[in-house]
PyMOL Python script that loads the backbone (N, CA, C, O; Angstrom):
from pymol import cmd

cmd.read_pdbstr("""\
ATOM      1  N   UNK A   1      13.986  -6.830  15.495  1.00  0.00           N
ATOM      2  CA  UNK A   1      13.475  -6.753  14.930  1.00  0.00           C
ATOM      3  C   UNK A   1      12.882  -7.722  13.810  1.00  0.00           C
ATOM      4  O   UNK A   1      11.739  -7.649  13.360  1.00  0.00           O
ATOM      5  N   UNK A   2      13.607  -8.403  13.536  1.00  0.00           N
ATOM      6  CA  UNK A   2      14.159  -9.618  12.997  1.00  0.00           C
ATOM      7  C   UNK A   2      13.358 -11.175  13.632  1.00  0.00           C
ATOM      8  O   UNK A   2      12.936 -12.203  13.101  1.00  0.00           O
ATOM      9  N   UNK A   3      13.454 -10.596  15.170  1.00  0.00           N
ATOM     10  CA  UNK A   3      12.350 -11.987  16.227  1.00  0.00           C
ATOM     11  C   UNK A   3      11.172 -11.265  16.308  1.00  0.00           C
ATOM     12  O   UNK A   3      10.153 -11.868  15.969  1.00  0.00           O
ATOM     13  N   UNK A   4      11.064 -10.082  16.687  1.00  0.00           N
ATOM     14  CA  UNK A   4       9.931  -9.685  16.098  1.00  0.00           C
ATOM     15  C   UNK A   4       8.273 -10.816  15.768  1.00  0.00           C
ATOM     16  O   UNK A   4       7.308 -11.455  16.187  1.00  0.00           O
ATOM     17  N   UNK A   5       9.357 -10.129  14.328  1.00  0.00           N
ATOM     18  CA  UNK A   5       8.835 -10.588  12.827  1.00  0.00           C
ATOM     19  C   UNK A   5       9.081 -12.095  12.471  1.00  0.00           C
ATOM     20  O   UNK A   5       8.612 -12.487  11.402  1.00  0.00           O
ATOM     21  N   UNK A   6       9.552 -12.698  13.008  1.00  0.00           N
ATOM     22  CA  UNK A   6       8.873 -14.181  12.735  1.00  0.00           C
ATOM     23  C   UNK A   6       8.180 -14.707  14.247  1.00  0.00           C
ATOM     24  O   UNK A   6       7.195 -15.430  14.396  1.00  0.00           O
ATOM     25  N   UNK A   7       8.814 -14.253  15.009  1.00  0.00           N
ATOM     26  CA  UNK A   7       7.519 -14.570  15.944  1.00  0.00           C
ATOM     27  C   UNK A   7       5.804 -14.333  15.887  1.00  0.00           C
ATOM     28  O   UNK A   7       5.015 -15.056  16.496  1.00  0.00           O
ATOM     29  N   UNK A   8       5.332 -12.947  14.863  1.00  0.00           N
ATOM     30  CA  UNK A   8       4.708 -12.713  14.253  1.00  0.00           C
ATOM     31  C   UNK A   8       4.134 -13.670  13.937  1.00  0.00           C
ATOM     32  O   UNK A   8       3.171 -14.238  14.453  1.00  0.00           O
ATOM     33  N   UNK A   9       4.908 -13.953  12.776  1.00  0.00           N
ATOM     34  CA  UNK A   9       4.647 -15.141  11.869  1.00  0.00           C
ATOM     35  C   UNK A   9       4.793 -15.824  12.312  1.00  0.00           C
ATOM     36  O   UNK A   9       4.447 -16.510  11.350  1.00  0.00           O
ATOM     37  N   UNK A  10       5.091 -16.705  13.199  1.00  0.00           N
ATOM     38  CA  UNK A  10       5.051 -18.120  13.665  1.00  0.00           C
ATOM     39  C   UNK A  10       3.291 -18.350  14.202  1.00  0.00           C
ATOM     40  O   UNK A  10       2.552 -19.322  14.039  1.00  0.00           O
ATOM     41  N   UNK A  11       3.092 -17.304  14.740  1.00  0.00           N
ATOM     42  CA  UNK A  11       2.029 -16.953  15.708  1.00  0.00           C
ATOM     43  C   UNK A  11       0.821 -16.801  14.512  1.00  0.00           C
ATOM     44  O   UNK A  11      -0.278 -16.631  15.039  1.00  0.00           O
ATOM     45  N   UNK A  12       0.783 -16.819  13.247  1.00  0.00           N
ATOM     46  CA  UNK A  12       0.242 -16.078  12.682  1.00  0.00           C
ATOM     47  C   UNK A  12       0.179 -17.533  10.928  1.00  0.00           C
ATOM     48  O   UNK A  12      -0.107 -17.485   9.732  1.00  0.00           O
ATOM     49  N   UNK A  13       0.645 -18.548  11.923  1.00  0.00           N
ATOM     50  CA  UNK A  13       1.613 -19.309  10.342  1.00  0.00           C
ATOM     51  C   UNK A  13      -0.029 -19.940  10.217  1.00  0.00           C
ATOM     52  O   UNK A  13      -0.016 -20.593   9.173  1.00  0.00           O
ATOM     53  N   UNK A  14      -1.056 -20.002  10.670  1.00  0.00           N
ATOM     54  CA  UNK A  14      -1.354 -20.744  10.143  1.00  0.00           C
ATOM     55  C   UNK A  14      -2.807 -19.866   8.318  1.00  0.00           C
ATOM     56  O   UNK A  14      -3.780 -20.044   7.585  1.00  0.00           O
ATOM     57  N   UNK A  15      -1.870 -19.140   8.672  1.00  0.00           N
ATOM     58  CA  UNK A  15      -2.012 -18.190   7.580  1.00  0.00           C
ATOM     59  C   UNK A  15      -1.621 -18.881   6.389  1.00  0.00           C
ATOM     60  O   UNK A  15      -0.871 -19.825   6.638  1.00  0.00           O
ATOM     61  N   UNK A  16      -1.998 -18.649   4.649  1.00  0.00           N
ATOM     62  CA  UNK A  16      -1.757 -18.757   3.999  1.00  0.00           C
ATOM     63  C   UNK A  16      -0.966 -17.681   3.391  1.00  0.00           C
ATOM     64  O   UNK A  16      -0.427 -18.071   2.355  1.00  0.00           O
ATOM     65  N   UNK A  17      -0.681 -16.295   3.724  1.00  0.00           N
ATOM     66  CA  UNK A  17       0.392 -15.375   3.642  1.00  0.00           C
ATOM     67  C   UNK A  17      -0.443 -14.475   4.393  1.00  0.00           C
ATOM     68  O   UNK A  17      -1.639 -14.339   4.651  1.00  0.00           O
ATOM     69  N   UNK A  18       1.400 -13.532   4.814  1.00  0.00           N
ATOM     70  CA  UNK A  18       1.252 -12.400   5.823  1.00  0.00           C
ATOM     71  C   UNK A  18       1.909 -11.036   5.585  1.00  0.00           C
ATOM     72  O   UNK A  18       3.080 -11.171   5.231  1.00  0.00           O
ATOM     73  N   UNK A  19       1.586 -10.026   5.657  1.00  0.00           N
ATOM     74  CA  UNK A  19       3.028  -9.350   5.374  1.00  0.00           C
ATOM     75  C   UNK A  19       2.477  -7.999   6.788  1.00  0.00           C
ATOM     76  O   UNK A  19       1.393  -7.607   7.220  1.00  0.00           O
ATOM     77  N   UNK A  20       3.841  -7.708   7.059  1.00  0.00           N
ATOM     78  CA  UNK A  20       3.211  -7.429   8.469  1.00  0.00           C
ATOM     79  C   UNK A  20       4.249  -5.715   8.000  1.00  0.00           C
ATOM     80  O   UNK A  20       4.960  -5.705   6.995  1.00  0.00           O
ATOM     81  N   UNK A  21       4.126  -4.500   8.892  1.00  0.00           N
ATOM     82  CA  UNK A  21       4.915  -3.480   8.743  1.00  0.00           C
ATOM     83  C   UNK A  21       4.789  -3.061  10.271  1.00  0.00           C
ATOM     84  O   UNK A  21       3.852  -3.344  11.017  1.00  0.00           O
ATOM     85  N   UNK A  22       6.193  -2.155  10.658  1.00  0.00           N
ATOM     86  CA  UNK A  22       6.829  -2.637  12.078  1.00  0.00           C
ATOM     87  C   UNK A  22       7.014  -1.052  11.892  1.00  0.00           C
ATOM     88  O   UNK A  22       8.025  -0.690  11.290  1.00  0.00           O
ATOM     89  N   UNK A  23       6.310  -0.290  12.260  1.00  0.00           N
ATOM     90  CA  UNK A  23       6.760   1.438  12.879  1.00  0.00           C
ATOM     91  C   UNK A  23       7.079   1.585  13.889  1.00  0.00           C
ATOM     92  O   UNK A  23       6.882   0.791  14.808  1.00  0.00           O
ATOM     93  N   UNK A  24       7.643   2.627  13.960  1.00  0.00           N
ATOM     94  CA  UNK A  24       8.023   3.693  14.916  1.00  0.00           C
ATOM     95  C   UNK A  24       7.932   4.637  15.376  1.00  0.00           C
ATOM     96  O   UNK A  24       8.637   5.454  15.968  1.00  0.00           O
ATOM     97  N   UNK A  25       6.356   4.425  14.882  1.00  0.00           N
ATOM     98  CA  UNK A  25       5.265   6.170  15.386  1.00  0.00           C
ATOM     99  C   UNK A  25       3.450   5.775  15.256  1.00  0.00           C
ATOM    100  O   UNK A  25       3.069   5.379  14.155  1.00  0.00           O
ATOM    101  N   UNK A  26       3.191   5.806  15.540  1.00  0.00           N
ATOM    102  CA  UNK A  26       2.038   5.228  16.332  1.00  0.00           C
ATOM    103  C   UNK A  26       0.876   5.565  15.747  1.00  0.00           C
ATOM    104  O   UNK A  26      -0.085   4.801  15.654  1.00  0.00           O
ATOM    105  N   UNK A  27       0.935   7.311  15.118  1.00  0.00           N
ATOM    106  CA  UNK A  27       0.277   7.650  14.115  1.00  0.00           C
ATOM    107  C   UNK A  27       0.582   7.475  13.337  1.00  0.00           C
ATOM    108  O   UNK A  27      -0.265   7.873  12.538  1.00  0.00           O
ATOM    109  N   UNK A  28       1.887   6.803  12.527  1.00  0.00           N
ATOM    110  CA  UNK A  28       1.838   6.615  10.828  1.00  0.00           C
ATOM    111  C   UNK A  28       2.039   5.193  10.968  1.00  0.00           C
ATOM    112  O   UNK A  28       2.977   4.539  10.512  1.00  0.00           O
ATOM    113  N   UNK A  29       1.298   4.885  11.482  1.00  0.00           N
ATOM    114  CA  UNK A  29       1.003   2.709  11.553  1.00  0.00           C
ATOM    115  C   UNK A  29      -0.863   3.414  11.489  1.00  0.00           C
ATOM    116  O   UNK A  29      -1.728   2.613  11.136  1.00  0.00           O
ATOM    117  N   UNK A  30      -1.119   4.287  11.703  1.00  0.00           N
ATOM    118  CA  UNK A  30      -2.298   3.928  11.605  1.00  0.00           C
ATOM    119  C   UNK A  30      -2.900   5.018   9.953  1.00  0.00           C
ATOM    120  O   UNK A  30      -4.116   5.096   9.775  1.00  0.00           O
ATOM    121  N   UNK A  31      -2.262   5.497   9.275  1.00  0.00           N
ATOM    122  CA  UNK A  31      -2.768   6.500   8.561  1.00  0.00           C
ATOM    123  C   UNK A  31      -1.319   5.709   7.425  1.00  0.00           C
ATOM    124  O   UNK A  31      -1.747   6.054   6.324  1.00  0.00           O
ATOM    125  N   UNK A  32      -0.432   5.187   7.226  1.00  0.00           N
ATOM    126  CA  UNK A  32       0.324   4.844   6.455  1.00  0.00           C
ATOM    127  C   UNK A  32      -0.799   3.562   4.608  1.00  0.00           C
ATOM    128  O   UNK A  32      -1.603   2.649   4.425  1.00  0.00           O
ATOM    129  N   UNK A  33      -0.184   4.257   4.092  1.00  0.00           N
ATOM    130  CA  UNK A  33      -1.205   3.368   2.473  1.00  0.00           C
ATOM    131  C   UNK A  33       0.399   2.865   1.945  1.00  0.00           C
ATOM    132  O   UNK A  33       1.273   3.639   1.555  1.00  0.00           O
ATOM    133  N   UNK A  34       0.541   1.108   2.066  1.00  0.00           N
ATOM    134  CA  UNK A  34       0.870   0.130   1.014  1.00  0.00           C
ATOM    135  C   UNK A  34       1.553   0.951   0.155  1.00  0.00           C
ATOM    136  O   UNK A  34       2.780   1.035   0.119  1.00  0.00           O
ATOM    137  N   UNK A  35       0.511   1.778  -0.788  1.00  0.00           N
ATOM    138  CA  UNK A  35       0.113   2.224  -2.380  1.00  0.00           C
ATOM    139  C   UNK A  35       1.682   3.706  -2.315  1.00  0.00           C
ATOM    140  O   UNK A  35       2.219   4.255  -3.278  1.00  0.00           O
ATOM    141  N   UNK A  36       1.909   3.869  -1.097  1.00  0.00           N
ATOM    142  CA  UNK A  36       2.278   5.093  -1.458  1.00  0.00           C
ATOM    143  C   UNK A  36       1.381   6.554  -1.740  1.00  0.00           C
ATOM    144  O   UNK A  36       1.741   7.720  -1.903  1.00  0.00           O
ATOM    145  N   UNK A  37       0.242   5.985  -1.715  1.00  0.00           N
ATOM    146  CA  UNK A  37      -0.809   6.953  -1.685  1.00  0.00           C
ATOM    147  C   UNK A  37      -1.022   7.946  -0.344  1.00  0.00           C
ATOM    148  O   UNK A  37      -1.373   7.722   0.815  1.00  0.00           O
ATOM    149  N   UNK A  38      -0.655   9.092  -1.047  1.00  0.00           N
ATOM    150  CA  UNK A  38      -0.728  10.496   0.091  1.00  0.00           C
ATOM    151  C   UNK A  38       0.523  10.565   1.898  1.00  0.00           C
ATOM    152  O   UNK A  38       0.543  11.233   2.932  1.00  0.00           O
ATOM    153  N   UNK A  39       1.164   9.665   1.413  1.00  0.00           N
ATOM    154  CA  UNK A  39       1.969   9.872   3.375  1.00  0.00           C
ATOM    155  C   UNK A  39       3.359  10.485   2.573  1.00  0.00           C
ATOM    156  O   UNK A  39       4.020  10.366   1.540  1.00  0.00           O
ATOM    157  N   UNK A  40       3.270  11.284   3.959  1.00  0.00           N
ATOM    158  CA  UNK A  40       4.173  12.158   4.064  1.00  0.00           C
ATOM    159  C   UNK A  40       5.681  11.452   3.989  1.00  0.00           C
ATOM    160  O   UNK A  40       5.927  10.317   3.581  1.00  0.00           O
ATOM    161  N   UNK A  41       6.391  12.200   4.372  1.00  0.00           N
ATOM    162  CA  UNK A  41       7.522  12.354   4.454  1.00  0.00           C
ATOM    163  C   UNK A  41       8.183  11.575   5.545  1.00  0.00           C
ATOM    164  O   UNK A  41       9.223  10.965   5.300  1.00  0.00           O
ATOM    165  N   UNK A  42       7.486  11.553   7.083  1.00  0.00           N
ATOM    166  CA  UNK A  42       7.396  11.569   8.271  1.00  0.00           C
ATOM    167  C   UNK A  42       6.820  10.144   8.506  1.00  0.00           C
ATOM    168  O   UNK A  42       6.975   9.219   9.303  1.00  0.00           O
ATOM    169  N   UNK A  43       6.306  10.348   7.743  1.00  0.00           N
ATOM    170  CA  UNK A  43       4.763   8.827   7.505  1.00  0.00           C
ATOM    171  C   UNK A  43       5.867   7.567   6.755  1.00  0.00           C
ATOM    172  O   UNK A  43       5.958   6.382   7.078  1.00  0.00           O
ATOM    173  N   UNK A  44       6.561   8.253   5.756  1.00  0.00           N
ATOM    174  CA  UNK A  44       7.704   7.011   5.047  1.00  0.00           C
ATOM    175  C   UNK A  44       8.868   6.798   5.710  1.00  0.00           C
ATOM    176  O   UNK A  44       9.496   5.785   5.403  1.00  0.00           O
ATOM    177  N   UNK A  45       9.446   7.757   6.828  1.00  0.00           N
ATOM    178  CA  UNK A  45      10.436   7.215   7.997  1.00  0.00           C
ATOM    179  C   UNK A  45       9.698   6.639   8.492  1.00  0.00           C
ATOM    180  O   UNK A  45       9.974   7.232   9.534  1.00  0.00           O
ATOM    181  N   UNK A  46       9.228   6.233   8.676  1.00  0.00           N
ATOM    182  CA  UNK A  46       8.569   5.988  10.946  1.00  0.00           C
ATOM    183  C   UNK A  46       8.561   4.782  10.861  1.00  0.00           C
ATOM    184  O   UNK A  46       8.444   4.107  11.883  1.00  0.00           O
ATOM    185  N   UNK A  47       8.719   4.032   9.260  1.00  0.00           N
ATOM    186  CA  UNK A  47       8.179   2.827   8.173  1.00  0.00           C
ATOM    187  C   UNK A  47      10.082   2.402   9.140  1.00  0.00           C
ATOM    188  O   UNK A  47      10.984   3.240   9.161  1.00  0.00           O
ATOM    189  N   UNK A  48      10.202   1.076   9.748  1.00  0.00           N
ATOM    190  CA  UNK A  48      11.179   0.652  10.326  1.00  0.00           C
ATOM    191  C   UNK A  48      11.250  -0.911   9.059  1.00  0.00           C
ATOM    192  O   UNK A  48      12.013  -1.274   8.163  1.00  0.00           O
ATOM    193  N   UNK A  49      10.498  -1.213   9.432  1.00  0.00           N
ATOM    194  CA  UNK A  49      10.863  -3.162   8.645  1.00  0.00           C
ATOM    195  C   UNK A  49       8.909  -3.570   8.331  1.00  0.00           C
ATOM    196  O   UNK A  49       7.882  -3.379   8.982  1.00  0.00           O
ATOM    197  N   UNK A  50       9.263  -4.252   6.870  1.00  0.00           N
ATOM    198  CA  UNK A  50       8.275  -5.480   6.030  1.00  0.00           C
ATOM    199  C   UNK A  50       9.015  -6.430   6.494  1.00  0.00           C
ATOM    200  O   UNK A  50      10.219  -6.655   6.614  1.00  0.00           O
ATOM    201  N   UNK A  51       7.597  -7.166   6.834  1.00  0.00           N
ATOM    202  CA  UNK A  51       8.074  -8.172   7.381  1.00  0.00           C
ATOM    203  C   UNK A  51       7.133  -9.556   5.747  1.00  0.00           C
ATOM    204  O   UNK A  51       5.985  -9.170   5.527  1.00  0.00           O
ATOM    205  N   UNK A  52       7.389 -10.372   5.170  1.00  0.00           N
ATOM    206  CA  UNK A  52       6.255 -11.536   4.763  1.00  0.00           C
ATOM    207  C   UNK A  52       6.711 -12.691   4.705  1.00  0.00           C
ATOM    208  O   UNK A  52       7.814 -13.028   4.277  1.00  0.00           O
ATOM    209  N   UNK A  53       5.969 -13.277   5.088  1.00  0.00           N
ATOM    210  CA  UNK A  53       5.792 -15.007   4.259  1.00  0.00           C
ATOM    211  C   UNK A  53       4.653 -15.498   3.078  1.00  0.00           C
ATOM    212  O   UNK A  53       3.548 -15.036   2.797  1.00  0.00           O
ATOM    213  N   UNK A  54       5.141 -16.219   2.726  1.00  0.00           N
ATOM    214  CA  UNK A  54       4.462 -16.604   2.135  1.00  0.00           C
ATOM    215  C   UNK A  54       4.294 -18.033   1.368  1.00  0.00           C
ATOM    216  O   UNK A  54       5.058 -18.186   0.414  1.00  0.00           O
ATOM    217  N   UNK A  55       3.335 -19.168   1.678  1.00  0.00           N
ATOM    218  CA  UNK A  55       3.262 -20.434   1.164  1.00  0.00           C
ATOM    219  C   UNK A  55       3.181 -20.291  -0.013  1.00  0.00           C
ATOM    220  O   UNK A  55       3.973 -21.088  -0.515  1.00  0.00           O
ATOM    221  N   UNK A  56       2.671 -19.722  -0.780  1.00  0.00           N
ATOM    222  CA  UNK A  56       2.940 -20.466  -2.091  1.00  0.00           C
ATOM    223  C   UNK A  56       3.472 -19.469  -2.835  1.00  0.00           C
ATOM    224  O   UNK A  56       2.678 -18.825  -3.521  1.00  0.00           O
ATOM    225  N   UNK A  57       5.370 -18.992  -2.894  1.00  0.00           N
ATOM    226  CA  UNK A  57       6.867 -18.422  -2.481  1.00  0.00           C
ATOM    227  C   UNK A  57       6.819 -19.240  -1.586  1.00  0.00           C
ATOM    228  O   UNK A  57       8.045 -19.335  -1.533  1.00  0.00           O
ATOM    229  N   UNK A  58       6.422 -20.061  -0.674  1.00  0.00           N
ATOM    230  CA  UNK A  58       7.109 -20.921   0.168  1.00  0.00           C
ATOM    231  C   UNK A  58       8.743 -20.684   0.432  1.00  0.00           C
ATOM    232  O   UNK A  58       9.695 -21.461   0.361  1.00  0.00           O
ATOM    233  N   UNK A  59       8.623 -18.962   0.840  1.00  0.00           N
ATOM    234  CA  UNK A  59       9.661 -18.309   1.624  1.00  0.00           C
ATOM    235  C   UNK A  59       9.039 -17.144   2.431  1.00  0.00           C
ATOM    236  O   UNK A  59       7.820 -16.989   2.358  1.00  0.00           O
ATOM    237  N   UNK A  60       9.892 -16.195   3.303  1.00  0.00           N
ATOM    238  CA  UNK A  60       9.563 -15.690   4.269  1.00  0.00           C
ATOM    239  C   UNK A  60      10.748 -14.552   3.969  1.00  0.00           C
ATOM    240  O   UNK A  60      11.611 -14.889   3.158  1.00  0.00           O
ATOM    241  N   UNK A  61      10.822 -13.539   4.430  1.00  0.00           N
ATOM    242  CA  UNK A  61      12.162 -11.943   4.400  1.00  0.00           C
ATOM    243  C   UNK A  61      11.832 -11.149   5.029  1.00  0.00           C
ATOM    244  O   UNK A  61      10.611 -11.301   5.022  1.00  0.00           O
ATOM    245  N   UNK A  62      12.148  -9.932   5.920  1.00  0.00           N
ATOM    246  CA  UNK A  62      11.999  -9.163   6.441  1.00  0.00           C
ATOM    247  C   UNK A  62      12.778  -8.241   5.293  1.00  0.00           C
ATOM    248  O   UNK A  62      13.669  -8.808   4.660  1.00  0.00           O
ATOM    249  N   UNK A  63      12.440  -6.630   4.948  1.00  0.00           N
ATOM    250  CA  UNK A  63      13.402  -5.146   4.621  1.00  0.00           C
ATOM    251  C   UNK A  63      13.317  -5.104   5.449  1.00  0.00           C
ATOM    252  O   UNK A  63      12.347  -5.629   5.996  1.00  0.00           O
ATOM    253  N   UNK A  64      14.840  -4.055   6.552  1.00  0.00           N
ATOM    254  CA  UNK A  64      14.906  -3.011   7.604  1.00  0.00           C
ATOM    255  C   UNK A  64      15.548  -2.146   7.379  1.00  0.00           C
ATOM    256  O   UNK A  64      16.568  -2.233   6.695  1.00  0.00           O
ATOM    257  N   UNK A  65      15.170  -1.216   7.833  1.00  0.00           N
ATOM    258  CA  UNK A  65      16.589  -0.036   8.108  1.00  0.00           C
ATOM    259  C   UNK A  65      17.038   0.515  10.032  1.00  0.00           C
ATOM    260  O   UNK A  65      16.238   0.665  10.956  1.00  0.00           O
ATOM    261  N   UNK A  66      17.857   0.610  10.045  1.00  0.00           N
ATOM    262  CA  UNK A  66      18.633   1.101  11.638  1.00  0.00           C
ATOM    263  C   UNK A  66      17.524   2.263  12.153  1.00  0.00           C
ATOM    264  O   UNK A  66      16.650   2.201  13.017  1.00  0.00           O
ATOM    265  N   UNK A  67      18.031   3.589  11.047  1.00  0.00           N
ATOM    266  CA  UNK A  67      17.379   4.540  11.850  1.00  0.00           C
ATOM    267  C   UNK A  67      16.851   4.882  10.642  1.00  0.00           C
ATOM    268  O   UNK A  67      17.394   4.431   9.633  1.00  0.00           O
ATOM    269  N   UNK A  68      15.411   5.955  10.497  1.00  0.00           N
ATOM    270  CA  UNK A  68      14.979   6.349   9.752  1.00  0.00           C
ATOM    271  C   UNK A  68      15.592   6.874   8.124  1.00  0.00           C
ATOM    272  O   UNK A  68      15.168   6.669   6.986  1.00  0.00           O
ATOM    273  N   UNK A  69      16.283   7.317   8.436  1.00  0.00           N
ATOM    274  CA  UNK A  69      17.315   7.594   7.483  1.00  0.00           C
ATOM    275  C   UNK A  69      18.322   6.892   6.240  1.00  0.00           C
ATOM    276  O   UNK A  69      18.949   7.263   5.248  1.00  0.00           O
ATOM    277  N   UNK A  70      18.025   5.622   7.003  1.00  0.00           N
ATOM    278  CA  UNK A  70      19.330   4.899   6.938  1.00  0.00           C
ATOM    279  C   UNK A  70      18.828   3.804   5.160  1.00  0.00           C
ATOM    280  O   UNK A  70      17.789   4.099   4.570  1.00  0.00           O
ATOM    281  N   UNK A  71      19.538   2.931   4.751  1.00  0.00           N
ATOM    282  CA  UNK A  71      19.502   1.927   3.770  1.00  0.00           C
ATOM    283  C   UNK A  71      18.414   1.163   4.424  1.00  0.00           C
ATOM    284  O   UNK A  71      18.103   0.953   5.596  1.00  0.00           O
ATOM    285  N   UNK A  72      17.970   0.839   3.341  1.00  0.00           N
ATOM    286  CA  UNK A  72      17.031  -0.521   3.628  1.00  0.00           C
ATOM    287  C   UNK A  72      17.923  -1.743   3.504  1.00  0.00           C
ATOM    288  O   UNK A  72      18.773  -1.781   2.614  1.00  0.00           O
ATOM    289  N   UNK A  73      17.742  -2.880   4.476  1.00  0.00           N
ATOM    290  CA  UNK A  73      17.942  -4.430   4.315  1.00  0.00           C
ATOM    291  C   UNK A  73      17.871  -5.042   4.435  1.00  0.00           C
ATOM    292  O   UNK A  73      17.682  -5.328   5.617  1.00  0.00           O
ATOM    293  N   UNK A  74      17.913  -6.205   3.394  1.00  0.00           N
ATOM    294  CA  UNK A  74      17.417  -7.630   3.256  1.00  0.00           C
ATOM    295  C   UNK A  74      17.576  -8.338   3.796  1.00  0.00           C
ATOM    296  O   UNK A  74      18.764  -8.529   4.058  1.00  0.00           O
ATOM    297  N   UNK A  75      16.540  -9.311   4.409  1.00  0.00           N
ATOM    298  CA  UNK A  75      16.910 -10.160   4.968  1.00  0.00           C
ATOM    299  C   UNK A  75      16.538 -11.671   4.737  1.00  0.00           C
ATOM    300  O   UNK A  75      15.617 -12.009   5.480  1.00  0.00           O
ATOM    301  N   UNK A  76      17.054 -12.803   3.814  1.00  0.00           N
ATOM    302  CA  UNK A  76      16.289 -13.527   3.450  1.00  0.00           C
ATOM    303  C   UNK A  76      16.895 -14.612   4.428  1.00  0.00           C
ATOM    304  O   UNK A  76      18.050 -14.905   4.740  1.00  0.00           O
ATOM    305  N   UNK A  77      14.900 -15.378   4.996  1.00  0.00           N
ATOM    306  CA  UNK A  77      14.739 -15.943   6.869  1.00  0.00           C
ATOM    307  C   UNK A  77      14.388 -17.065   5.789  1.00  0.00           C
ATOM    308  O   UNK A  77      14.013 -17.899   6.613  1.00  0.00           O
ATOM    309  N   UNK A  78      14.242 -17.654   4.675  1.00  0.00           N
ATOM    310  CA  UNK A  78      14.245 -18.879   4.764  1.00  0.00           C
ATOM    311  C   UNK A  78      12.752 -19.191   3.767  1.00  0.00           C
ATOM    312  O   UNK A  78      12.101 -18.550   2.941  1.00  0.00           O
ATOM    313  N   UNK A  79      12.663 -20.884   4.548  1.00  0.00           N
ATOM    314  CA  UNK A  79      11.464 -20.687   4.361  1.00  0.00           C
ATOM    315  C   UNK A  79      10.376 -20.462   4.806  1.00  0.00           C
ATOM    316  O   UNK A  79      10.548 -20.129   5.978  1.00  0.00           O
ATOM    317  N   UNK A  80       9.195 -20.442   4.529  1.00  0.00           N
ATOM    318  CA  UNK A  80       8.275 -19.552   5.557  1.00  0.00           C
ATOM    319  C   UNK A  80       7.977 -20.607   7.165  1.00  0.00           C
ATOM    320  O   UNK A  80       8.837 -21.326   7.673  1.00  0.00           O
ATOM    321  N   UNK A  81       6.738 -20.439   7.624  1.00  0.00           N
ATOM    322  CA  UNK A  81       6.941 -20.983   8.675  1.00  0.00           C
ATOM    323  C   UNK A  81       5.765 -21.900   9.146  1.00  0.00           C
ATOM    324  O   UNK A  81       4.745 -21.402   9.623  1.00  0.00           O
ATOM    325  N   UNK A  82       5.961 -23.539   8.971  1.00  0.00           N
ATOM    326  CA  UNK A  82       5.170 -24.654   9.402  1.00  0.00           C
ATOM    327  C   UNK A  82       4.186 -23.816   9.722  1.00  0.00           C
ATOM    328  O   UNK A  82       4.230 -22.761  10.354  1.00  0.00           O
ATOM    329  N   UNK A  83       2.849 -24.658   8.984  1.00  0.00           N
ATOM    330  CA  UNK A  83       1.377 -23.692   9.042  1.00  0.00           C
ATOM    331  C   UNK A  83       1.556 -24.784  10.572  1.00  0.00           C
ATOM    332  O   UNK A  83       2.359 -25.669  10.868  1.00  0.00           O
ATOM    333  N   UNK A  84       0.428 -24.204  11.241  1.00  0.00           N
ATOM    334  CA  UNK A  84       0.024 -25.099  12.490  1.00  0.00           C
ATOM    335  C   UNK A  84      -1.381 -24.847  11.904  1.00  0.00           C
ATOM    336  O   UNK A  84      -1.789 -24.380  10.841  1.00  0.00           O
ATOM    337  N   UNK A  85      -2.116 -25.476  13.323  1.00  0.00           N
ATOM    338  CA  UNK A  85      -3.676 -25.678  12.921  1.00  0.00           C
ATOM    339  C   UNK A  85      -4.466 -24.534  13.807  1.00  0.00           C
ATOM    340  O   UNK A  85      -5.689 -24.426  13.725  1.00  0.00           O
TER     341      UNK A  85
END
""", "prot")
cmd.dss("prot")
cmd.show_as("cartoon", "prot")
cmd.util.cbc("prot")
cmd.orient("prot")
């Protein structure tokens, strides 16, 4: 998941910021609310990783969990990817 998130970050590095949510269920990905409004327990459990980079903050990170009921793991990925044209 870290490699996937970093690749997508690199592919979209021309953006000022990027938030990426990775799910293990297509339906959950379609109905998920980042504000958690109306999310069922099943939808919340399907969220497996959240990646973000921010030029303003100058950083990138990912929170992930290896299994639906496991605790979140925070990984600091250092500086935001270099901006591309």
